[in-house]
N, C-alpha and C positions, 0 to 999 in steps of 0.2 A: 504493500499500500504506499503510495506516494502522497503524504499529507499536504505537500505544497503544490501539487498539480491541480490546476483548474481546467476543466474541459468545456469547450463551447461548441455550439452548433447552430448554423443559420440554414434554415430550410423554408423556402416560400410555400412549400406544400403543407406546412403545418396549419395554415389558415387560408380562408378564401379572402381574396383582396377586393376592397371597395375603393372607389375614388376618394371618398372622404372617410377618415378614421372615425368609427362610431364612438361617441363619448360615453355611451352607456355600456357598463360591464356586461349586462345581460345580452346586449346586442353582439358584443365581441364573442361571448361564449358560443353563440349560435354559429360563428364563422370558424370555429376551431375543428380541425380534422383530428379527433381524439386518437385514432389508430396511428396516424403518423407521428403524433407527439409521443405516444407510448413507445413506439419503436425507436424514436430518437433518444428518449430517456434511457432505454436499455443500452443503446450504443454508448452514451455518455458514461454510464456506470462502469463500462469496461476501461475507460481511460485511466483513472487513478490506480486501477489494479493491474493494468498491463496485460489484459487477456482479451480474447475475442468471444468468450462464452459469458453471456449476460448473467446466467444462473450462477456461475462461479463468482463473477464479479459482485453480485448482490450479496452472496454469502460471505464475502470478504469484507464488504462495507458494513453490513449489519451483523454484529457479532453479539450473541446472547451472553449475559454475565456467567461467570463460572458457577458451577453447582446449581444452575437454573435451567429448566427446560425451555424450549421455544414457546410451548403453550403457556408457560407461566410468565414469560417476558412481558413487561409493561412498556408500551410505546406511546409517546406523546408527539403529536404533529402540530406545529405552530404555523398556521397559514396567515395570509393577509386578507382579512375580510372586508377591507376597503375596496377590494376587487373581488371577482368571483372565479376562483381557480379550480373549478371542478376537474379540469383536464389534468391537472398535476397531482392533487392529493388522491384522486380516485385511482390513478395509476399506481402510486406508491403504496396505497393500502392493499391493492391486489398483489404487488410484489411481496409484501409482508406476509400475507395469508397463503397465497398460492405457491410461492417459491420457498419462503423460509419457514412456513408452518405455524405462523403466529396465530393465536386465538383472536378473532375479530373483537371479542368482548373486552380484550386487553389493549385495544388501540383507541386512543382518545384524541380527538381533534378539538383543540381549545383556542380561544382568543380571550384571555382573562381580563383585558381592559376594555376592548370594544366588542364584547361578546354579543351585545344586542344585534350587531350587524351580521351575525352568522345566519340570521333568519332570512336575509335576502340573497344568500349564496345557494345555488341549485345543487345541493349535495345529492347527486344521483349516481347510480352505479356502484355505490360502495358495497363491500362485502357485508352480508347480513350480520348485524351485531356490533358493527363499529359505533363508538359512543360519540355523538356530537356533544362534547362536554361543555361547550359554551364558556361560561366563566370558570367552571371547575372549582368551585368554592372561592374563587377570586384571588386577588393579590393581597393576601391577609397574613402570611407567615413572615415574621421578622427573621432576618438573617444577616450575617457579616458581609460587608463588601470591602474588598481590599483597596489600597492605593492604586492609581493616583487620585481617586476620589477621596475627599477628606471627611465625608459624612459618617463613615464607618459602618452604619447599618441602614438597611432599607427593607421594604416589604417585597415578597416574591410569592409566586404560586406555590401553595402548600405541598402538593405532591412532589415537587422538585426539591423543596427544602427538606422534607422528611425522607427522601431517598426512595419514594415509591416508583419513580420513573426510571427504567433501565435504558432506554434508547429515546433520543430526542431528535426530531427531524424539523429542519428550519426551511420554510417555503416562503420566499419573499418575491416582491415585484421590483421593477427597475424604475424608480421615480426620483424626482428632484427633491431637495430639501434645503435647509439653511446651510450657509457656508461654514457654520460651526461644526457641522457633521459631514463636511467635505463636499457639500452641494448635492448630496444624494442620500437615499435611505434604502438599505438592502438588508443583508443578512444580520449584521450586528445590531442595527437599530430595531430589527424585528423584536428584539427582547424588551423594548419599552412596553410591550404588552404581556411580558412574562414577569418582569420587575415593575415596580411602581414607576410610571414615566415622569412623575412630578419633579424629582431632583434632577432629571436630565434637561430640564428647561430653566435652570438656574442661570445666574449671571456669569458672563465671561467664559473662561475655559472650563468651568466646573461642569457644564453640560457634557462636553466631550470627555472630560475625566470620568464622569459617571458611566458613559456609554462604554468606554474601554474597561472600566473596573468591573461592571456586571458580567461582561463577557469572559472574565478571568475567575469567576466564582465556580466552586464545585457544582452549583446548581446547573450550570451550563456545561462546563468542561468535564465534570465527573469528579469522583473522589480523588483528593490530592494528598500525596505523602507530605506530612507536615515538615519532615526533615529535609527532603530533597526538592520539594516543590513540583515533583513529577506527577502527572496524572496516572493513577493507578488503574483506572478502567474508564475509557472515554464514555461520555453520556451523549453529546451531540455528534451523531454519526454522519450526517449529510446536510449540506446547504445547497438548495436549489433556487436559482434566480430565474423567474418566469418573466422574460422580456419578449413575449409574442407581440405585446404592445408596450411601448415605453414613452417616457416623457422627460423633457429637460426640467419642467416645472413639477411642483408637487408640494406636499404629499396629497392634498385633497382634490387637486385638479385632475381630470382625466388625462390619458396619454395623448401624445401629439403625433406619434409614429407607429406604424405597423411594421415592426422590425424582424419578426419571425426568428428570434434568437432565444436560446436557452443556455444557461451556464450551470455547472455543477462542481462542487469540491467538498472536502470534508473538514476544512479549517477556515472558519468564517472570516478572520482578518485578511487572509490571502484571497479568498473569493471576492470580498468587497474591494480590495486594492486593485486587483487585476480587472474586474468588470468595470470599475470606475475609470481606471486609466486607459485600458485598451478598447473596451467597447464604448462606453459613454464618451470618453475623451477623444481618443484617436479616430474611431469609426463614426460616431455620431456628431462630433464637434461640440460636446458639452463638457468643457474642462472641469475637473474637480478642483476644489481647494486643496492644493498639494500639501500644505503645512498639516492640515488635519489628516489627510489621506496617508501621509508617511507615518504619522503617529500610529495608525492602525496596525502597521507592521512593527515599528520599534517597540511599542508597548508589550509586544509578545516576543521580543528578542530577535526580530527578523529584519532584514533589509532587502531591497530589490535584488542585490547580488546573490542572496540565498535562493532565489526562486528559479525554477527550471525553465528552460527554453528562453534564457535571457529576459526573464520577467514578462513573458508573453502567455496569453491563453493558448492552450493546446486545442487547435481547431480541428474538428472532424470534417 
């Protein structure tokens, strides 16, 4: 498994094209070719694992905890319900049940902050038994948050704080945001709906500090060895950026372009950095705030020089 590799694919067959980009997410969903999207997601899964067998790839990406069966493994999926991503989370749920043998009753799709918006998402085609957990008891459990944020503690989703969740899957969209967060919102900022988002909108650099800090917690990364700082068992196993439609602006505005692009990786800072610089910046002409974007690597001990392919997305 190459934790620093980010795989991308551009395929106009993933959607039907209209002259004008539809602003409604519901309209966009009708244009998605779910079969082609699913096939491309399987192809991308092979990238970080370096195999051509998608079943082998998925088995390497999603690893159950030691001493726990596949049927007992608890999986949480964090989508973006400001858009309607039926084509991505439905595919991944079927990977979990049909290939890995997960119990659908142990798969929870949640949006702890904007849970009320899940009602407008067309959750169709999911394996029977998958839980639309919505708030999932909400962001109510207090937990420690490391530097660089100075607040020390914040509230988070209870099942993550208490260690109930074994595998966490992050599905984000490709939208613009404040320069404070690099001019974009994707995988890392997705967890402003897992942790309390309030501290992230503080003054000055404290918002970016909070974003970087919550993504270094055991709730996201997995249990950490207190002596070495190493992750003993990873929790967030996959980050998928859905850019079939994307926009320079955001986060509440609809997309401006039908880009037919998907990206996938397993380490969220690298996913965000490469999609922001290579796809949004170079390809689309939406330059990120590089001071903030570089910090997304350096906060995790990485630099562009550490990334494979000269700091490029591995394009299929």
